[in-house]
C-alpha positions as CSV (number, residue, x, y, z in Angstrom):
1,M,45.7,35.2,110.5
2,A,43.3,32.3,111.1
3,M,40.3,31.4,109.5
4,V,37.2,29.8,111.6
5,L,34.4,28.0,109.3
6,S,31.3,28.0,110.4
7,L,29.3,24.7,110.7
8,V,27.4,26.5,107.9
9,D,30.2,27.1,106.1
10,V,31.3,23.4,106.0
11,V,28.3,21.4,104.9
12,S,27.8,24.0,101.8
13,V,31.7,23.3,101.3
14,V,30.3,19.2,101.5
15,L,27.0,19.4,100.0
16,F,28.8,21.7,96.6
17,S,32.0,18.9,96.6
18,V,29.2,15.9,96.3
19,E,26.4,17.9,94.2
20,L,29.7,18.7,91.1
21,Y,31.3,15.6,91.4
22,H,27.5,14.2,90.5
23,L,27.6,16.6,87.3
24,V,31.1,15.5,86.5
25,A,30.5,11.6,86.8
26,H,26.7,13.0,84.5
27,V,28.7,14.2,82.2
28,F,31.1,11.9,81.8
29,I,28.7,9.0,80.9
30,L,26.5,11.9,79.1
31,C,29.6,12.8,76.8
32,G,31.1,8.9,76.6
33,I,34.6,9.7,78.6
34,R,33.5,7.4,81.8
35,S,32.1,4.4,82.1
36,L,31.4,0.6,84.1
37,P,30.6,-2.1,82.8
38,R,27.4,-3.2,82.7
39,K,27.3,-5.8,85.9
40,D,29.5,-3.0,87.8
41,L,26.1,-0.6,87.4
42,V,24.1,-2.5,88.2
43,R,25.7,-2.9,91.1
44,V,26.1,1.2,92.3
45,R,22.1,0.8,92.6
46,L,22.7,3.2,96.1
47,Y,24.5,5.9,93.8
48,F,20.9,6.6,93.0
49,L,19.6,6.6,96.6
50,L,22.6,9.3,97.0
51,D,22.2,10.6,94.3
52,A,18.7,11.8,95.1
53,L,19.8,13.0,99.1
54,T,22.1,15.3,98.5
55,V,19.3,16.9,96.5
56,F,17.0,16.5,98.8
57,F,20.0,17.6,101.4
58,T,21.1,21.1,99.3
59,S,16.7,22.2,98.4
60,F,14.9,21.3,100.9
61,L,17.3,21.2,104.0
62,F,19.9,23.4,103.1
63,T,18.6,26.5,100.9
64,G,15.3,26.5,101.2
65,K,15.1,27.1,97.1
66,L,14.0,24.7,94.1
67,K,11.7,22.3,95.7
68,W,10.0,21.9,93.2
69,L,13.3,20.6,90.8
70,A,14.3,18.7,93.4
71,V,10.7,17.1,94.2
72,L,11.3,15.3,90.3
73,Q,14.7,14.9,90.2
74,I,14.6,12.6,93.1
75,L,10.9,11.2,92.4
76,Q,13.3,10.2,89.2
77,H,15.5,9.4,91.2
78,M,12.9,7.2,93.1
79,F,11.6,5.5,90.4
80,Y,15.7,4.0,89.4
81,F,16.5,2.9,92.6
82,I,13.0,0.9,93.3
83,T,12.8,-0.5,90.0
84,W,16.5,-1.0,89.9
85,D,17.5,-3.9,86.0
86,K,13.5,-4.2,86.8
87,S,11.8,-2.0,85.0
88,Y,12.1,-1.7,81.1
89,M,13.4,1.5,81.9
90,A,16.0,1.4,84.3
91,K,17.6,-1.6,82.0
92,R,17.1,0.9,78.7
93,I,19.2,3.2,81.4
94,I,22.0,0.9,82.4
95,D,22.3,-0.6,79.8
96,W,22.9,3.2,77.5
97,S,25.0,4.0,80.4
98,S,27.4,0.9,80.5
99,L,31.0,0.2,78.3
100,E,28.6,-2.8,76.8
101,W,26.4,0.0,75.0
102,F,29.9,1.1,73.1
103,K,30.3,-1.6,71.7
104,S,27.0,-2.8,70.8
105,N,25.0,-2.1,67.1
106,Q,22.9,0.2,68.9
107,K,25.8,2.9,70.0
108,P,24.9,4.7,66.7
109,S,21.3,5.1,67.9
110,L,20.1,8.4,70.0
111,Q,18.0,7.0,73.5
112,L,16.4,10.2,73.3
113,D,15.1,9.6,77.0
114,S,18.9,8.5,78.5
115,T,20.5,11.5,76.6
116,L,17.4,14.1,77.8
117,G,17.2,12.2,81.5
118,T,20.2,12.4,82.5
119,L,21.3,16.7,80.9
120,F,17.9,16.7,83.1
121,D,19.8,16.0,86.2
122,V,22.9,17.6,85.1
123,C,21.2,20.8,85.0
124,V,19.6,19.9,88.3
125,H,23.2,19.7,90.0
126,A,24.2,22.8,88.2
127,A,21.1,24.8,89.7
128,M,22.5,23.5,92.7
129,M,25.4,24.6,92.9
130,Y,24.6,28.0,91.8
131,V,21.7,27.8,94.8
132,L,25.0,26.9,97.3
133,G,27.6,29.0,95.8
134,E,25.1,32.2,95.9
135,Q,25.8,31.3,100.2
136,M,29.4,30.6,99.8
137,G,32.8,33.0,99.6
138,I,35.3,32.2,96.6
139,F,38.0,30.6,99.2
140,S,34.8,27.7,99.7
141,I,34.0,27.5,96.5
142,L,37.8,26.9,95.4
143,V,37.9,24.6,98.4
144,A,34.8,22.5,97.1
145,I,35.8,22.2,93.0
146,F,39.1,21.0,95.1
147,I,37.2,18.0,96.8
148,A,34.8,17.8,94.2
149,Q,38.7,17.0,91.4
150,A,39.8,14.9,93.8
151,C,37.0,12.6,94.1
152,V,36.3,12.3,90.1
153,Y,40.5,11.2,89.9
154,T,40.0,8.7,93.1
155,I,36.8,7.0,91.8
156,L,36.4,7.8,88.3
157,F,40.1,7.8,86.7
158,N,41.4,4.9,89.6
159,P,43.4,1.9,87.5
160,K,42.7,0.1,89.8
161,L,37.9,1.1,89.8
162,A,36.7,-0.6,86.5
163,W,35.5,3.2,85.7
164,S,37.2,3.3,81.7
165,S,37.2,5.5,79.1
166,P,35.0,3.5,76.1
167,N,38.2,4.1,73.3
168,N,40.6,2.6,76.3
169,V,39.5,-0.3,78.1
170,P,41.9,-2.0,80.7
171,V,41.8,-5.8,79.8
172,W,41.0,-6.8,83.5
173,V,38.2,-4.5,82.5
174,Q,37.7,-6.1,79.4
175,K,36.7,-9.2,80.6
176,R,33.7,-8.0,82.6
177,V,32.5,-6.4,79.9
178,G,29.0,-8.7,78.5
179,K,26.1,-7.8,76.9
180,L,23.2,-5.4,76.5
181,A,20.1,-6.5,78.7
182,L,18.3,-5.5,76.2
183,D,17.5,-5.2,72.4
184,H,17.5,-1.1,72.1
185,S,16.5,-1.6,68.1
């Protein structure tokens, strides 16, 4: 018995996969599981645009739900995209997300704004997954989870990329670790 996926099924699988990937990546940053050297984080500015576009497509173009939440998240991401490594707040979030943060004297300090902002983003992606999941079957959800997991392993655990655990940084990645942009005291 052949299973035929409609265009709606395919789009929901893709969006669910990307939303889940964003959620996992943000949780990894939030919990200090994986991170990048600051110089590499500065280069991934387009990630904020992709993140916002994913929420825009899910909320505005595909489900029509939670538009108010999507607007807040998109505004947040557009601020960081436009002011990336220029504004105080953008430098602060880059520093907080970087491997340098774990090597600095600032690590024990709680950066409430960065923590809450990232937690907000995690919640937005979870909410988008929920509204997508409402219109998906179990098979489509499982396929989307598999795709997201493959992306997490391919990108965040790829030994050729600089993503590293702060407690186990390869020598070649350590050479990329520099200084924080701000004094966070």
